[in-house]
C-alpha positions in Angstrom: 29.6 9.9 6.7 32.4 9.6 4.3 35.0 7.0 5.2 38.4 8.5 4.8 40.1 5.2 5.0 38.8 4.3 1.5 40.0 7.6 0.2 43.4 6.9 1.6 43.5 3.4 0.1 42.5 4.7 -3.3 45.1 7.4 -3.3 47.8 4.8 -2.5 46.9 2.4 -5.3 48.2 2.7 -8.9 46.3 1.3 -11.8 48.9 -0.9 -13.4 48.5 -1.8 -17.1 49.6 -5.1 -18.6 52.5 -3.1 -20.2 54.8 -2.5 -17.2 56.5 0.3 -19.2 53.3 2.3 -19.1 52.8 2.0 -15.3 50.8 4.8 -13.8 52.1 7.2 -11.1 51.7 5.9 -7.6 50.6 8.3 -4.8 52.7 7.6 -1.8 52.4 9.9 1.3 55.7 10.5 3.0 54.3 9.4 6.4 51.0 8.6 8.1 48.6 11.5 8.5 45.4 12.7 10.2 42.4 14.4 8.6 38.8 15.4 9.3 36.3 12.8 8.0 34.3 15.4 6.2 34.6 19.0 5.2 31.1 20.3 6.2 28.6 19.0 8.8 25.6 21.3 8.6 23.2 20.1 11.2 24.1 19.4 14.8 21.6 19.7 17.7 22.5 21.5 20.9 20.6 19.9 23.7 20.8 19.0 27.4 21.3 15.4 26.3 24.7 16.2 24.8 25.5 18.9 27.3 25.1 21.5 24.5 28.4 20.3 22.9 29.5 19.1 19.5 31.7 16.1 18.7 34.0 16.4 15.7 35.5 13.2 14.2 39.2 13.0 13.1 40.6 9.9 11.3 44.1 8.7 10.4 45.8 6.6 7.8 48.0 4.4 10.0 46.6 2.4 13.0 49.7 0.7 14.2 50.8 3.1 17.0 49.2 5.8 19.1 49.4 9.3 17.7 48.0 12.8 18.3 46.3 15.5 16.3 46.3 19.2 17.1 43.2 21.2 16.4 42.4 25.0 16.3 38.9 26.4 16.6 38.5 29.7 14.8 36.6 32.3 16.9 33.7 34.4 15.5 31.4 36.9 17.2 28.8 34.3 18.0 31.0 31.7 19.7 33.7 33.9 21.3 33.4 33.5 25.1 30.5 31.1 24.6 32.2 27.9 23.2 35.7 26.5 23.2 37.6 23.3 22.5 37.6 20.9 25.5 41.1 19.9 24.4 43.2 21.2 21.5 45.1 17.9 21.3 43.4 14.6 20.5 45.0 11.2 21.0 44.4 8.1 18.8 44.7 4.9 20.7 46.8 2.1 19.2 44.7 0.2 16.7 42.0 2.9 16.6 41.4 4.8 13.3 39.1 7.6 14.7 39.2 10.0 17.6 37.0 13.0 18.6 37.5 16.6 19.6 34.7 18.2 21.5 33.4 21.7 21.4 31.8 22.6 24.7 30.1 25.7 26.2 32.2 27.8 28.6 29.1 29.6 30.0 26.0 28.4 31.7 23.7 26.8 29.1 21.1 29.4 29.9 23.4 32.1 28.4 23.6 30.3 25.0 21.3 32.2 22.6 18.8 29.6 21.4 17.8 31.8 18.4 21.2 31.5 16.8 22.8 29.0 14.5 26.4 28.6 15.6 29.3 28.0 13.1 32.5 26.2 14.2 35.4 26.2 11.8 38.2 23.9 12.8 41.7 23.4 11.4 44.2 20.6 11.9 47.8 21.8 12.5 51.2 20.1 12.8 53.4 18.1 10.5 51.1 15.0 10.3 48.1 16.7 8.7 46.8 15.5 5.3 46.5 17.9 2.4 42.9 16.6 2.1 40.3 17.5 4.8 42.6 19.6 6.9 39.7 22.0 7.6 36.0 21.4 8.5 33.0 23.5 9.4 30.3 22.3 11.8 27.0 24.1 12.3 24.9 23.6 15.4 21.6 25.0 16.8 18.8 24.3 19.2 16.2 21.9 17.9 12.5 23.0 17.7 9.6 20.6 17.9 6.6 20.9 15.5 3.5 21.6 17.5 0.9 22.1 14.8 -0.8 24.9 12.8 -1.7 28.3 14.3 -3.6 31.3 12.9 -2.0 34.7 12.2 -4.2 37.8 12.0 -2.1 40.5 10.4 -3.3 44.1 10.6 -0.3 45.1 8.5 -1.4 43.0 5.5 -5.1 43.0 6.4 -5.4 39.3 6.1 -5.6 36.1 8.2 -3.8 32.9 7.4 -2.6 29.6 8.9 1.1 29.1 9.8 3.1 26.0 11.0 4.5 26.5 14.5 7.5 24.9 16.2 8.4 25.2 19.9 11.5 25.2 22.0 11.7 25.5 25.8 14.9 26.7 27.4 14.6 27.3 31.2 11.7 29.6 31.8 11.8 30.9 28.2 9.7 29.5 25.4 10.6 30.1 21.8 8.2 29.7 18.9 9.3 29.5 15.3 6.6 30.6 12.8 7.5 28.9 9.6 7.4 31.4 6.7 5.2 33.7 8.7 5.0 36.5 6.1 6.7 34.8 3.3 8.1 31.4 2.5 11.7 31.0 3.5 11.5 33.6 6.2 10.9 31.8 9.6 10.2 34.2 12.5 11.4 33.5 16.0 9.1 34.7 18.8 10.3 34.6 22.4 7.8 34.3 25.3 8.9 34.8 28.9 6.0 34.7 31.3 3.4 37.1 29.8 6.0 39.1 27.8 6.5 38.5 24.1 9.5 39.7 22.2 10.5 39.6 18.5 14.1 40.6 17.9 15.1 42.2 14.7 15.0 39.7 11.8 14.2 39.5 8.1 10.5 38.8 7.5 9.8 39.3 3.8 11.3 40.4 0.5 10.4 43.9 -0.8 12.1 44.0 -4.2 15.5 43.7 -5.9 16.3 47.4 -5.1 15.5 47.4 -1.4 15.9 43.8 -0.5 14.6 42.3 2.8 12.1 44.0 5.1 12.9 43.5 8.7 10.6 43.3 11.7 10.9 43.8 15.4 8.3 44.1 18.2 6.9 43.2 21.5 3.6 42.3 23.2 1.8 40.1 25.6 0.8 36.4 25.9 -2.6 35.3 27.2 -3.0 31.6 27.0 -2.4 30.6 23.4 -2.9 34.1 22.1 0.1 36.3 21.4 -0.8 40.0 20.7 2.2 41.9 19.4 2.9 45.4 18.1 5.2 44.8 15.1 7.1 47.3 13.1 8.1 46.6 9.5 11.1 48.5 8.1 13.9 48.6 5.6 17.3 49.5 7.1 18.6 52.9 6.1 15.5 53.6 4.1 12.5 53.8 6.4 9.5 51.9 7.7 5.8 51.7 8.3 3.9 52.5 11.5 3.7 49.6 14.0 0.6 47.4 13.6 -1.1 45.0 16.0 -0.5 41.4 14.8 -2.1 38.4 16.6 -0.8 34.9 16.6 -3.0 32.1 18.0 -0.9 29.1 18.8 -2.0 25.5 18.2 
């Protein structure tokens, strides 16, 4: 992770030539300030081990006395009512250059949608904020575990092929991620609860530049390692194909 202390030092140093009359401009901040240590952190894991929370690092330029930083979390449709800041004010202890603000769930973890990737945009406020790294974006999601290679029998395409499978268990629900099930880059999430299988609406493959992505949705049953699903392929606002029976045999 970038060390903001070196950035601060570099900004405060002038490169002085032997000719003192040609001395460079010195950057001197008016007073000590706080900043995020990086502008984007793309991959945080939500898990029981970290209580489904995210820790965000804040650093400062002066370590001599205790100080505080004020933080605002911008809400969006995915995190509203699901996540919040544990505290909007963070205190730096005397002599400490880093402190942390924590984003925590405000609902029971079972109510957090494990199929989503959550985006947290934070902003430092107040008169002690640096003009550099005053905003940051953290992204967090549940972590799937690779479990091997399965076999997919697609009546829609009339073919059978192998597919890499990842697994995540949340309570009594098991999620499988089929990597590039129909096309590379389009991972498909399949939810299994008991004997019931559900595929929520999601992009599955690319049709062409005029129509864009083809979406799928469907449902079915699980019997051992065999998931038998009726899946519909369609293009929003255009139309679709009749549902076909697709069978995924898990590793």
